[in-house]
mmCIF file as Biopython writes it, N, C-alpha, C and O atoms, coordinates in Angstrom:
data_model
#
loop_
_atom_site.group_PDB
_atom_site.id
_atom_site.type_symbol
_atom_site.label_atom_id
_atom_site.label_alt_id
_atom_site.label_comp_id
_atom_site.label_asym_id
_atom_site.label_entity_id
_atom_site.label_seq_id
_atom_site.pdbx_PDB_ins_code
_atom_site.Cartn_x
_atom_site.Cartn_y
_atom_site.Cartn_z
_atom_site.occupancy
_atom_site.B_iso_or_equiv
_atom_site.auth_seq_id
_atom_site.auth_asym_id
_atom_site.pdbx_PDB_model_num
ATOM 1   N N  . UNK A ? 1  ? 10.789 106.852 92.965 1.0 0.0 1  A 1 
ATOM 2   C CA . UNK A ? 1  ? 10.470 108.135 92.387 1.0 0.0 1  A 1 
ATOM 3   C C  . UNK A ? 1  ? 9.158  108.602 93.003 1.0 0.0 1  A 1 
ATOM 4   O O  . UNK A ? 1  ? 8.168  107.871 93.003 1.0 0.0 1  A 1 
ATOM 5   N N  . UNK A ? 2  ? 9.157  109.805 93.519 1.0 0.0 2  A 1 
ATOM 6   C CA . UNK A ? 2  ? 7.945  110.377 94.091 1.0 0.0 2  A 1 
ATOM 7   C C  . UNK A ? 2  ? 7.203  111.170 93.021 1.0 0.0 2  A 1 
ATOM 8   O O  . UNK A ? 2  ? 7.761  112.078 92.404 1.0 0.0 2  A 1 
ATOM 9   N N  . UNK A ? 3  ? 5.952  110.818 92.814 1.0 0.0 3  A 1 
ATOM 10  C CA . UNK A ? 3  ? 5.100  111.514 91.851 1.0 0.0 3  A 1 
ATOM 11  C C  . UNK A ? 3  ? 3.884  112.065 92.571 1.0 0.0 3  A 1 
ATOM 12  O O  . UNK A ? 3  ? 3.391  111.464 93.525 1.0 0.0 3  A 1 
ATOM 13  N N  . UNK A ? 4  ? 3.407  113.197 92.116 1.0 0.0 4  A 1 
ATOM 14  C CA . UNK A ? 4  ? 2.160  113.702 92.684 1.0 0.0 4  A 1 
ATOM 15  C C  . UNK A ? 4  ? 1.042  112.754 92.287 1.0 0.0 4  A 1 
ATOM 16  O O  . UNK A ? 4  ? 1.167  112.017 91.309 1.0 0.0 4  A 1 
ATOM 17  N N  . UNK A ? 5  ? -0.034 112.770 93.029 1.0 0.0 5  A 1 
ATOM 18  C CA . UNK A ? 5  ? -1.163 111.898 92.694 1.0 0.0 5  A 1 
ATOM 19  C C  . UNK A ? 5  ? -1.732 112.256 91.325 1.0 0.0 5  A 1 
ATOM 20  O O  . UNK A ? 5  ? -2.214 111.382 90.605 1.0 0.0 5  A 1 
ATOM 21  N N  . UNK A ? 6  ? -1.679 113.534 90.966 1.0 0.0 6  A 1 
ATOM 22  C CA . UNK A ? 6  ? -2.182 113.962 89.658 1.0 0.0 6  A 1 
ATOM 23  C C  . UNK A ? 6  ? -1.363 113.339 88.519 1.0 0.0 6  A 1 
ATOM 24  O O  . UNK A ? 6  ? -1.926 112.845 87.542 1.0 0.0 6  A 1 
ATOM 25  N N  . UNK A ? 7  ? -0.041 113.366 88.650 1.0 0.0 7  A 1 
ATOM 26  C CA . UNK A ? 7  ? 0.815  112.777 87.620 1.0 0.0 7  A 1 
ATOM 27  C C  . UNK A ? 7  ? 0.641  111.265 87.591 1.0 0.0 7  A 1 
ATOM 28  O O  . UNK A ? 7  ? 0.537  110.675 86.516 1.0 0.0 7  A 1 
ATOM 29  N N  . UNK A ? 8  ? 0.610  110.636 88.757 1.0 0.0 8  A 1 
ATOM 30  C CA . UNK A ? 8  ? 0.426  109.189 88.831 1.0 0.0 8  A 1 
ATOM 31  C C  . UNK A ? 8  ? -0.900 108.773 88.206 1.0 0.0 8  A 1 
ATOM 32  O O  . UNK A ? 8  ? -0.954 107.798 87.456 1.0 0.0 8  A 1 
ATOM 33  N N  . UNK A ? 9  ? -1.964 109.499 88.508 1.0 0.0 9  A 1 
ATOM 34  C CA . UNK A ? 9  ? -3.278 109.195 87.924 1.0 0.0 9  A 1 
ATOM 35  C C  . UNK A ? 9  ? -3.246 109.324 86.410 1.0 0.0 9  A 1 
ATOM 36  O O  . UNK A ? 9  ? -3.810 108.496 85.695 1.0 0.0 9  A 1 
ATOM 37  N N  . UNK A ? 10 ? -2.583 110.368 85.927 1.0 0.0 10 A 1 
ATOM 38  C CA . UNK A ? 10 ? -2.507 110.591 84.472 1.0 0.0 10 A 1 
ATOM 39  C C  . UNK A ? 10 ? -1.709 109.478 83.798 1.0 0.0 10 A 1 
ATOM 40  O O  . UNK A ? 10 ? -2.100 108.987 82.739 1.0 0.0 10 A 1 
ATOM 41  N N  . UNK A ? 11 ? -0.593 109.080 84.407 1.0 0.0 11 A 1 
ATOM 42  C CA . UNK A ? 11 ? 0.199  107.978 83.865 1.0 0.0 11 A 1 
ATOM 43  C C  . UNK A ? 11 ? -0.616 106.691 83.813 1.0 0.0 11 A 1 
ATOM 44  O O  . UNK A ? 11 ? -0.588 105.970 82.815 1.0 0.0 11 A 1 
ATOM 45  N N  . UNK A ? 12 ? -1.341 106.407 84.891 1.0 0.0 12 A 1 
ATOM 46  C CA . UNK A ? 12 ? -2.184 105.210 84.919 1.0 0.0 12 A 1 
ATOM 47  C C  . UNK A ? 12 ? -3.271 105.265 83.855 1.0 0.0 12 A 1 
ATOM 48  O O  . UNK A ? 12 ? -3.555 104.257 83.207 1.0 0.0 12 A 1 
ATOM 49  N N  . UNK A ? 13 ? -3.877 106.424 83.671 1.0 0.0 13 A 1 
ATOM 50  C CA . UNK A ? 13 ? -4.928 106.587 82.669 1.0 0.0 13 A 1 
ATOM 51  C C  . UNK A ? 13 ? -4.383 106.342 81.265 1.0 0.0 13 A 1 
ATOM 52  O O  . UNK A ? 13 ? -4.985 105.610 80.479 1.0 0.0 13 A 1 
ATOM 53  N N  . UNK A ? 14 ? -3.257 106.949 80.957 1.0 0.0 14 A 1 
ATOM 54  C CA . UNK A ? 14 ? -2.665 106.774 79.626 1.0 0.0 14 A 1 
ATOM 55  C C  . UNK A ? 14 ? -2.277 105.313 79.408 1.0 0.0 14 A 1 
ATOM 56  O O  . UNK A ? 14 ? -2.544 104.749 78.346 1.0 0.0 14 A 1 
ATOM 57  N N  . UNK A ? 15 ? -1.650 104.702 80.408 1.0 0.0 15 A 1 
ATOM 58  C CA . UNK A ? 15 ? -1.246 103.300 80.296 1.0 0.0 15 A 1 
ATOM 59  C C  . UNK A ? 15 ? -2.449 102.397 80.039 1.0 0.0 15 A 1 
ATOM 60  O O  . UNK A ? 15 ? -2.389 101.497 79.202 1.0 0.0 15 A 1 
ATOM 61  N N  . UNK A ? 16 ? -3.525 102.638 80.753 1.0 0.0 16 A 1 
ATOM 62  C CA . UNK A ? 16 ? -4.731 101.825 80.584 1.0 0.0 16 A 1 
ATOM 63  C C  . UNK A ? 16 ? -5.305 101.993 79.180 1.0 0.0 16 A 1 
ATOM 64  O O  . UNK A ? 16 ? -5.668 101.010 78.533 1.0 0.0 16 A 1 
ATOM 65  N N  . UNK A ? 17 ? -5.386 103.235 78.709 1.0 0.0 17 A 1 
ATOM 66  C CA . UNK A ? 17 ? -5.945 103.488 77.374 1.0 0.0 17 A 1 
ATOM 67  C C  . UNK A ? 17 ? -5.091 102.883 76.269 1.0 0.0 17 A 1 
ATOM 68  O O  . UNK A ? 17 ? -5.618 102.432 75.253 1.0 0.0 17 A 1 
ATOM 69  N N  . UNK A ? 18 ? -3.776 102.869 76.461 1.0 0.0 18 A 1 
ATOM 70  C CA . UNK A ? 18 ? -2.860 102.343 75.445 1.0 0.0 18 A 1 
ATOM 71  C C  . UNK A ? 18 ? -2.613 100.844 75.597 1.0 0.0 18 A 1 
ATOM 72  O O  . UNK A ? 18 ? -2.030 100.214 74.715 1.0 0.0 18 A 1 
ATOM 73  N N  . UNK A ? 19 ? -3.059 100.276 76.717 1.0 0.0 19 A 1 
ATOM 74  C CA . UNK A ? 19 ? -2.881 98.843  76.941 1.0 0.0 19 A 1 
ATOM 75  C C  . UNK A ? 19 ? -1.440 98.443  77.225 1.0 0.0 19 A 1 
ATOM 76  O O  . UNK A ? 19 ? -0.996 97.364  76.832 1.0 0.0 19 A 1 
ATOM 77  N N  . UNK A ? 20 ? -0.714 99.324  77.911 1.0 0.0 20 A 1 
ATOM 78  C CA . UNK A ? 20 ? 0.680  99.048  78.265 1.0 0.0 20 A 1 
ATOM 79  C C  . UNK A ? 20 ? 0.884  99.374  79.743 1.0 0.0 20 A 1 
ATOM 80  O O  . UNK A ? 20 ? -0.018 99.876  80.413 1.0 0.0 20 A 1 
ATOM 81  N N  . UNK A ? 21 ? 2.073  99.081  80.232 1.0 0.0 21 A 1 
ATOM 82  C CA . UNK A ? 21 ? 2.368  99.361  81.636 1.0 0.0 21 A 1 
ATOM 83  C C  . UNK A ? 21 ? 2.721  100.833 81.842 1.0 0.0 21 A 1 
ATOM 84  O O  . UNK A ? 21 ? 3.040  101.561 80.902 1.0 0.0 21 A 1 
ATOM 85  N N  . UNK A ? 22 ? 2.653  101.233 83.090 1.0 0.0 22 A 1 
ATOM 86  C CA . UNK A ? 22 ? 3.054  102.598 83.439 1.0 0.0 22 A 1 
ATOM 87  C C  . UNK A ? 22 ? 4.542  102.793 83.138 1.0 0.0 22 A 1 
ATOM 88  O O  . UNK A ? 22 ? 4.954  103.877 82.728 1.0 0.0 22 A 1 
ATOM 89  N N  . UNK A ? 23 ? 5.345  101.749 83.340 1.0 0.0 23 A 1 
ATOM 90  C CA . UNK A ? 23 ? 6.774  101.834 83.026 1.0 0.0 23 A 1 
ATOM 91  C C  . UNK A ? 23 ? 6.985  102.102 81.537 1.0 0.0 23 A 1 
ATOM 92  O O  . UNK A ? 23 ? 7.870  102.874 81.167 1.0 0.0 23 A 1 
ATOM 93  N N  . UNK A ? 24 ? 6.186  101.473 80.686 1.0 0.0 24 A 1 
ATOM 94  C CA . UNK A ? 24 ? 6.297  101.704 79.247 1.0 0.0 24 A 1 
ATOM 95  C C  . UNK A ? 24 ? 5.926  103.139 78.896 1.0 0.0 24 A 1 
ATOM 96  O O  . UNK A ? 24 ? 6.553  103.750 78.030 1.0 0.0 24 A 1 
ATOM 97  N N  . UNK A ? 25 ? 4.918  103.676 79.558 1.0 0.0 25 A 1 
ATOM 98  C CA . UNK A ? 25 ? 4.541  105.075 79.325 1.0 0.0 25 A 1 
ATOM 99  C C  . UNK A ? 25 ? 5.685  105.994 79.741 1.0 0.0 25 A 1 
ATOM 100 O O  . UNK A ? 25 ? 5.962  106.982 79.061 1.0 0.0 25 A 1 
ATOM 101 N N  . UNK A ? 26 ? 6.348  105.682 80.846 1.0 0.0 26 A 1 
ATOM 102 C CA . UNK A ? 26 ? 7.492  106.484 81.290 1.0 0.0 26 A 1 
ATOM 103 C C  . UNK A ? 26 ? 8.637  106.398 80.281 1.0 0.0 26 A 1 
ATOM 104 O O  . UNK A ? 26 ? 9.294  107.402 80.009 1.0 0.0 26 A 1 
ATOM 105 N N  . UNK A ? 27 ? 8.884  105.204 79.722 1.0 0.0 27 A 1 
ATOM 106 C CA . UNK A ? 27 ? 9.935  105.059 78.701 1.0 0.0 27 A 1 
ATOM 107 C C  . UNK A ? 27 ? 9.606  105.898 77.471 1.0 0.0 27 A 1 
ATOM 108 O O  . UNK A ? 27 ? 10.479 106.566 76.918 1.0 0.0 27 A 1 
ATOM 109 N N  . UNK A ? 28 ? 8.342  105.862 77.046 1.0 0.0 28 A 1 
ATOM 110 C CA . UNK A ? 28 ? 7.926  106.648 75.884 1.0 0.0 28 A 1 
ATOM 111 C C  . UNK A ? 28 ? 8.043  108.144 76.164 1.0 0.0 28 A 1 
ATOM 112 O O  . UNK A ? 28 ? 8.463  108.916 75.301 1.0 0.0 28 A 1 
ATOM 113 N N  . UNK A ? 29 ? 7.672  108.539 77.362 1.0 0.0 29 A 1 
ATOM 114 C CA . UNK A ? 29 ? 7.785  109.954 77.735 1.0 0.0 29 A 1 
ATOM 115 C C  . UNK A ? 29 ? 9.251  110.385 77.718 1.0 0.0 29 A 1 
ATOM 116 O O  . UNK A ? 29 ? 9.575  111.480 77.258 1.0 0.0 29 A 1 
ATOM 117 N N  . UNK A ? 30 ? 10.128 109.529 78.217 1.0 0.0 30 A 1 
ATOM 118 C CA . UNK A ? 30 ? 11.550 109.858 78.205 1.0 0.0 30 A 1 
ATOM 119 C C  . UNK A ? 30 ? 12.075 109.958 76.783 1.0 0.0 30 A 1 
ATOM 120 O O  . UNK A ? 30 ? 12.894 110.829 76.489 1.0 0.0 30 A 1 
ATOM 121 N N  . UNK A ? 31 ? 11.617 109.080 75.894 1.0 0.0 31 A 1 
ATOM 122 C CA . UNK A ? 31 ? 12.039 109.138 74.490 1.0 0.0 31 A 1 
ATOM 123 C C  . UNK A ? 31 ? 11.641 110.475 73.873 1.0 0.0 31 A 1 
ATOM 124 O O  . UNK A ? 31 ? 12.433 111.089 73.159 1.0 0.0 31 A 1 
ATOM 125 N N  . UNK A ? 32 ? 10.420 110.926 74.145 1.0 0.0 32 A 1 
ATOM 126 C CA . UNK A ? 32 ? 9.978  112.229 73.639 1.0 0.0 32 A 1 
ATOM 127 C C  . UNK A ? 32 ? 10.803 113.362 74.239 1.0 0.0 32 A 1 
ATOM 128 O O  . UNK A ? 32 ? 11.184 114.296 73.533 1.0 0.0 32 A 1 
ATOM 129 N N  . UNK A ? 33 ? 11.078 113.285 75.523 1.0 0.0 33 A 1 
ATOM 130 C CA . UNK A ? 33 ? 11.890 114.302 76.188 1.0 0.0 33 A 1 
ATOM 131 C C  . UNK A ? 33 ? 13.289 114.360 75.587 1.0 0.0 33 A 1 
ATOM 132 O O  . UNK A ? 33 ? 13.843 115.442 75.396 1.0 0.0 33 A 1 
ATOM 133 N N  . UNK A ? 34 ? 13.855 113.203 75.291 1.0 0.0 34 A 1 
ATOM 134 C CA . UNK A ? 34 ? 15.187 113.140 74.707 1.0 0.0 34 A 1 
ATOM 135 C C  . UNK A ? 34 ? 15.217 113.789 73.324 1.0 0.0 34 A 1 
ATOM 136 O O  . UNK A ? 34 ? 16.138 114.545 73.015 1.0 0.0 34 A 1 
ATOM 137 N N  . UNK A ? 35 ? 14.218 113.500 72.494 1.0 0.0 35 A 1 
ATOM 138 C CA . UNK A ? 35 ? 14.126 114.122 71.168 1.0 0.0 35 A 1 
ATOM 139 C C  . UNK A ? 35 ? 13.960 115.630 71.315 1.0 0.0 35 A 1 
ATOM 140 O O  . UNK A ? 35 ? 14.626 116.404 70.627 1.0 0.0 35 A 1 
ATOM 141 N N  . UNK A ? 36 ? 13.075 116.040 72.209 1.0 0.0 36 A 1 
ATOM 142 C CA . UNK A ? 36 ? 12.837 117.471 72.420 1.0 0.0 36 A 1 
ATOM 143 C C  . UNK A ? 36 ? 14.124 118.171 72.837 1.0 0.0 36 A 1 
ATOM 144 O O  . UNK A ? 36 ? 14.451 119.234 72.309 1.0 0.0 36 A 1 
ATOM 145 N N  . UNK A ? 37 ? 14.846 117.591 73.766 1.0 0.0 37 A 1 
ATOM 146 C CA . UNK A ? 37 ? 16.093 118.187 74.235 1.0 0.0 37 A 1 
ATOM 147 C C  . UNK A ? 37 ? 17.102 118.317 73.098 1.0 0.0 37 A 1 
ATOM 148 O O  . UNK A ? 37 ? 17.744 119.357 72.951 1.0 0.0 37 A 1 
ATOM 149 N N  . UNK A ? 38 ? 17.243 117.270 72.298 1.0 0.0 38 A 1 
ATOM 150 C CA . UNK A ? 38 ? 18.180 117.302 71.171 1.0 0.0 38 A 1 
ATOM 151 C C  . UNK A ? 38 ? 17.817 118.381 70.165 1.0 0.0 38 A 1 
ATOM 152 O O  . UNK A ? 38 ? 18.689 119.110 69.691 1.0 0.0 38 A 1 
ATOM 153 N N  . UNK A ? 39 ? 16.541 118.485 69.839 1.0 0.0 39 A 1 
ATOM 154 C CA . UNK A ? 39 ? 16.111 119.465 68.843 1.0 0.0 39 A 1 
ATOM 155 C C  . UNK A ? 39 ? 16.256 120.896 69.355 1.0 0.0 39 A 1 
ATOM 156 O O  . UNK A ? 39 ? 16.627 121.792 68.597 1.0 0.0 39 A 1 
ATOM 157 N N  . UNK A ? 40 ? 15.968 121.110 70.616 1.0 0.0 40 A 1 
ATOM 158 C CA . UNK A ? 40 ? 16.135 122.447 71.189 1.0 0.0 40 A 1 
ATOM 159 C C  . UNK A ? 40 ? 17.615 122.827 71.196 1.0 0.0 40 A 1 
ATOM 160 O O  . UNK A ? 40 ? 17.960 123.977 70.924 1.0 0.0 40 A 1 
ATOM 161 N N  . UNK A ? 41 ? 18.490 121.868 71.504 1.0 0.0 41 A 1 
ATOM 162 C CA . UNK A ? 41 ? 19.934 122.125 71.476 1.0 0.0 41 A 1 
ATOM 163 C C  . UNK A ? 41 ? 20.396 122.531 70.078 1.0 0.0 41 A 1 
ATOM 164 O O  . UNK A ? 41 ? 21.364 123.279 69.938 1.0 0.0 41 A 1 
ATOM 165 N N  . UNK A ? 42 ? 19.712 122.043 69.046 1.0 0.0 42 A 1 
ATOM 166 C CA . UNK A ? 42 ? 20.044 122.389 67.656 1.0 0.0 42 A 1 
ATOM 167 C C  . UNK A ? 42 ? 19.440 123.725 67.244 1.0 0.0 42 A 1 
ATOM 168 O O  . UNK A ? 42 ? 19.675 124.201 66.133 1.0 0.0 42 A 1 
ATOM 169 N N  . UNK A ? 43 ? 18.663 124.331 68.138 1.0 0.0 43 A 1 
ATOM 170 C CA . UNK A ? 43 ? 18.036 125.610 67.828 1.0 0.0 43 A 1 
ATOM 171 C C  . UNK A ? 43 ? 16.683 125.491 67.155 1.0 0.0 43 A 1 
ATOM 172 O O  . UNK A ? 43 ? 16.145 126.480 66.656 1.0 0.0 43 A 1 
ATOM 173 N N  . UNK A ? 44 ? 16.129 124.287 67.137 1.0 0.0 44 A 1 
ATOM 174 C CA . UNK A ? 44 ? 14.820 124.079 66.519 1.0 0.0 44 A 1 
ATOM 175 C C  . UNK A ? 44 ? 13.693 124.365 67.501 1.0 0.0 44 A 1 
ATOM 176 O O  . UNK A ? 44 ? 13.896 124.371 68.715 1.0 0.0 44 A 1 
ATOM 177 N N  . UNK A ? 45 ? 12.515 124.599 66.965 1.0 0.0 45 A 1 
ATOM 178 C CA . UNK A ? 45 ? 11.313 124.836 67.757 1.0 0.0 45 A 1 
ATOM 179 C C  . UNK A ? 45 ? 10.456 123.580 67.725 1.0 0.0 45 A 1 
ATOM 180 O O  . UNK A ? 45 ? 10.343 122.924 66.690 1.0 0.0 45 A 1 
ATOM 181 N N  . UNK A ? 46 ? 9.858  123.249 68.854 1.0 0.0 46 A 1 
ATOM 182 C CA . UNK A ? 46 ? 8.965  122.094 68.916 1.0 0.0 46 A 1 
ATOM 183 C C  . UNK A ? 46 ? 7.534  122.542 68.705 1.0 0.0 46 A 1 
ATOM 184 O O  . UNK A ? 46 ? 7.122  123.601 69.177 1.0 0.0 46 A 1 
ATOM 185 N N  . UNK A ? 47 ? 6.777  121.717 67.986 1.0 0.0 47 A 1 
ATOM 186 C CA . UNK A ? 47 ? 5.385  122.060 67.716 1.0 0.0 47 A 1 
ATOM 187 C C  . UNK A ? 47 ? 4.563  120.798 67.562 1.0 0.0 47 A 1 
ATOM 188 O O  . UNK A ? 47 ? 5.086  119.722 67.271 1.0 0.0 47 A 1 
ATOM 189 N N  . UNK A ? 48 ? 3.267  120.952 67.762 1.0 0.0 48 A 1 
ATOM 190 C CA . UNK A ? 48 ? 2.298  119.899 67.461 1.0 0.0 48 A 1 
ATOM 191 C C  . UNK A ? 48 ? 1.665  120.300 66.143 1.0 0.0 48 A 1 
ATOM 192 O O  . UNK A ? 48 ? 1.189  121.424 65.986 1.0 0.0 48 A 1 
ATOM 193 N N  . UNK A ? 49 ? 1.664  119.370 65.195 1.0 0.0 49 A 1 
ATOM 194 C CA . UNK A ? 49 ? 1.110  119.684 63.883 1.0 0.0 49 A 1 
ATOM 195 C C  . UNK A ? 49 ? -0.011 118.719 63.539 1.0 0.0 49 A 1 
ATOM 196 O O  . UNK A ? 49 ? -0.087 117.605 64.058 1.0 0.0 49 A 1 
ATOM 197 N N  . UNK A ? 50 ? -0.868 119.176 62.658 1.0 0.0 50 A 1 
ATOM 198 C CA . UNK A ? 50 ? -1.984 118.373 62.164 1.0 0.0 50 A 1 
ATOM 199 C C  . UNK A ? 50 ? -1.826 118.277 60.656 1.0 0.0 50 A 1 
ATOM 200 O O  . UNK A ? 50 ? -1.579 119.275 59.979 1.0 0.0 50 A 1 
ATOM 201 N N  . UNK A ? 51 ? -1.971 117.060 60.139 1.0 0.0 51 A 1 
ATOM 202 C CA . UNK A ? 51 ? -1.857 116.883 58.697 1.0 0.0 51 A 1 
ATOM 203 C C  . UNK A ? 51 ? -3.193 117.175 58.045 1.0 0.0 51 A 1 
ATOM 204 O O  . UNK A ? 51 ? -4.213 116.588 58.404 1.0 0.0 51 A 1 
ATOM 205 N N  . UNK A ? 52 ? -3.179 118.081 57.090 1.0 0.0 52 A 1 
ATOM 206 C CA . UNK A ? 52 ? -4.388 118.461 56.378 1.0 0.0 52 A 1 
ATOM 207 C C  . UNK A ? 52 ? -4.457 117.802 55.020 1.0 0.0 52 A 1 
ATOM 208 O O  . UNK A ? 52 ? -3.691 116.887 54.717 1.0 0.0 52 A 1 
ATOM 209 N N  . UNK A ? 53 ? -5.385 118.277 54.204 1.0 0.0 53 A 1 
ATOM 210 C CA . UNK A ? 53 ? -5.491 117.755 52.844 1.0 0.0 53 A 1 
ATOM 211 C C  . UNK A ? 53 ? -4.158 117.945 52.105 1.0 0.0 53 A 1 
ATOM 212 O O  . UNK A ? 53 ? -3.427 118.903 52.353 1.0 0.0 53 A 1 
ATOM 213 N N  . UNK A ? 54 ? -3.870 117.034 51.216 1.0 0.0 54 A 1 
ATOM 214 C CA . UNK A ? 54 ? -2.635 117.103 50.415 1.0 0.0 54 A 1 
ATOM 215 C C  . UNK A ? 54 ? -1.368 117.034 51.263 1.0 0.0 54 A 1 
ATOM 216 O O  . UNK A ? 54 ? -0.330 117.560 50.864 1.0 0.0 54 A 1 
ATOM 217 N N  . UNK A ? 55 ? -1.443 116.395 52.418 1.0 0.0 55 A 1 
ATOM 218 C CA . UNK A ? 55 ? -0.307 116.202 53.326 1.0 0.0 55 A 1 
ATOM 219 C C  . UNK A ? 55 ? 0.321  117.508 53.814 1.0 0.0 55 A 1 
ATOM 220 O O  . UNK A ? 55 ? 1.480  117.517 54.229 1.0 0.0 55 A 1 
ATOM 221 N N  . UNK A ? 56 ? -0.429 118.605 53.769 1.0 0.0 56 A 1 
ATOM 222 C CA . UNK A ? 56 ? 0.085  119.866 54.308 1.0 0.0 56 A 1 
ATOM 223 C C  . UNK A ? 56 ? 0.033  119.806 55.833 1.0 0.0 56 A 1 
ATOM 224 O O  . UNK A ? 56 ? -0.878 119.211 56.408 1.0 0.0 56 A 1 
ATOM 225 N N  . UNK A ? 57 ? 1.007  120.422 56.473 1.0 0.0 57 A 1 
ATOM 226 C CA . UNK A ? 57 ? 1.071  120.427 57.931 1.0 0.0 57 A 1 
ATOM 227 C C  . UNK A ? 57 ? 0.627  121.774 58.465 1.0 0.0 57 A 1 
ATOM 228 O O  . UNK A ? 57 ? 1.073  122.828 58.011 1.0 0.0 57 A 1 
ATOM 229 N N  . UNK A ? 58 ? -0.265 121.709 59.445 1.0 0.0 58 A 1 
ATOM 230 C CA . UNK A ? 58 ? -0.771 122.921 60.088 1.0 0.0 58 A 1 
ATOM 231 C C  . UNK A ? 58 ? -0.329 122.893 61.546 1.0 0.0 58 A 1 
ATOM 232 O O  . UNK A ? 58 ? -0.556 121.905 62.244 1.0 0.0 58 A 1 
ATOM 233 N N  . UNK A ? 59 ? 0.296  123.964 62.006 1.0 0.0 59 A 1 
ATOM 234 C CA . UNK A ? 59 ? 0.728  124.035 63.400 1.0 0.0 59 A 1 
ATOM 235 C C  . UNK A ? 59 ? -0.486 124.207 64.299 1.0 0.0 59 A 1 
ATOM 236 O O  . UNK A ? 59 ? -1.279 125.133 64.130 1.0 0.0 59 A 1 
ATOM 237 N N  . UNK A ? 60 ? -0.615 123.298 65.254 1.0 0.0 60 A 1 
ATOM 238 C CA . UNK A ? 60 ? -1.708 123.349 66.218 1.0 0.0 60 A 1 
ATOM 239 C C  . UNK A ? 60 ? -1.243 124.054 67.490 1.0 0.0 60 A 1 
ATOM 240 O O  . UNK A ? 60 ? -1.994 124.814 68.101 1.0 0.0 60 A 1 
ATOM 241 N N  . UNK A ? 61 ? 0.011  123.791 67.881 1.0 0.0 61 A 1 
ATOM 242 C CA . UNK A ? 61 ? 0.561  124.398 69.095 1.0 0.0 61 A 1 
ATOM 243 C C  . UNK A ? 61 ? 2.080  124.419 69.011 1.0 0.0 61 A 1 
ATOM 244 O O  . UNK A ? 61 ? 2.699  123.518 68.445 1.0 0.0 61 A 1 
ATOM 245 N N  . UNK A ? 62 ? 2.667  125.461 69.581 1.0 0.0 62 A 1 
ATOM 246 C CA . UNK A ? 62 ? 4.120  125.525 69.739 1.0 0.0 62 A 1 
ATOM 247 C C  . UNK A ? 62 ? 4.436  125.247 71.201 1.0 0.0 62 A 1 
ATOM 248 O O  . UNK A ? 62 ? 3.762  125.751 72.100 1.0 0.0 62 A 1 
ATOM 249 N N  . UNK A ? 63 ? 5.458  124.448 71.428 1.0 0.0 63 A 1 
ATOM 250 C CA . UNK A ? 63 ? 5.861  124.121 72.787 1.0 0.0 63 A 1 
ATOM 251 C C  . UNK A ? 63 ? 6.989  125.060 73.184 1.0 0.0 63 A 1 
ATOM 252 O O  . UNK A ? 63 ? 8.112  124.944 72.694 1.0 0.0 63 A 1 
ATOM 253 N N  . UNK A ? 64 ? 6.680  125.981 74.069 1.0 0.0 64 A 1 
ATOM 254 C CA . UNK A ? 64 ? 7.628  127.016 74.468 1.0 0.0 64 A 1 
ATOM 255 C C  . UNK A ? 64 ? 7.900  126.896 75.964 1.0 0.0 64 A 1 
ATOM 256 O O  . UNK A ? 64 ? 6.980  126.691 76.756 1.0 0.0 64 A 1 
ATOM 257 N N  . UNK A ? 65 ? 9.153  127.025 76.336 1.0 0.0 65 A 1 
ATOM 258 C CA . UNK A ? 65 ? 9.509  127.075 77.752 1.0 0.0 65 A 1 
ATOM 259 C C  . UNK A ? 65 ? 9.425  125.759 78.490 1.0 0.0 65 A 1 
ATOM 260 O O  . UNK A ? 65 ? 9.214  125.747 79.703 1.0 0.0 65 A 1 
ATOM 261 N N  . UNK A ? 66 ? 9.589  124.632 77.778 1.0 0.0 66 A 1 
ATOM 262 C CA . UNK A ? 66 ? 9.527  123.362 78.493 1.0 0.0 66 A 1 
ATOM 263 C C  . UNK A ? 66 ? 10.874 122.972 79.088 1.0 0.0 66 A 1 
ATOM 264 O O  . UNK A ? 66 ? 10.958 122.017 79.860 1.0 0.0 66 A 1 
ATOM 265 N N  . UNK A ? 67 ? 11.935 123.709 78.732 1.0 0.0 67 A 1 
ATOM 266 C CA . UNK A ? 67 ? 13.260 123.428 79.296 1.0 0.0 67 A 1 
ATOM 267 C C  . UNK A ? 67 ? 13.803 124.644 79.966 1.0 0.0 67 A 1 
ATOM 268 O O  . UNK A ? 67 ? 14.910 124.611 80.503 1.0 0.0 67 A 1 
#
């Protein structure tokens, strides 16, 4: 698989911070991609949320146009 140096560097950085291999980071990324694809197929919107007081969820970002 050919990766740009920027992507490769980012994968290495994340792997180092998490204490896992780059292959494990790729597996985790694929798992997220698979969930995202399934939810978009169902007509759902993807978002990053932050849990506030009383377990309320606040939208931090919406993920638009990733597919």
